[in-house]
Phi, psi and omega in degrees: 000130183281127172257165176306316182295332181278342182266351187233159180236122174275125182227170174228130175232151173260131174234161183291128187302307180300322178295321182290317178300318178293322177298317183297318177296313183293327188267001185302315182264356176276340178063038172242135183275163170295323176300315176295316180298310185302305182302318178294323180289315175302319178293318182292325177306317182288319187259340184244109186298327182287314177302316175302318177298312180300323177297317183288328186280336188282119182228004178275075182262352176058049176231176185297144177299151181084359181290159183274358179271000000 
């Protein structure tokens, strides 16, 4: 029998503070959690070539040059 723990992977990622703060503000009325957002984004990245291309081309994160983000 599959349990939730067998179907999920606990991970830790570092995200840009300002982006996370903006995400929280934007999603207050949307009722979407970061976990839901990440899972849906991962799925779109896998199944949607246009989305994948947009992600690879998007570089405007407004953070210091040379960052790993």
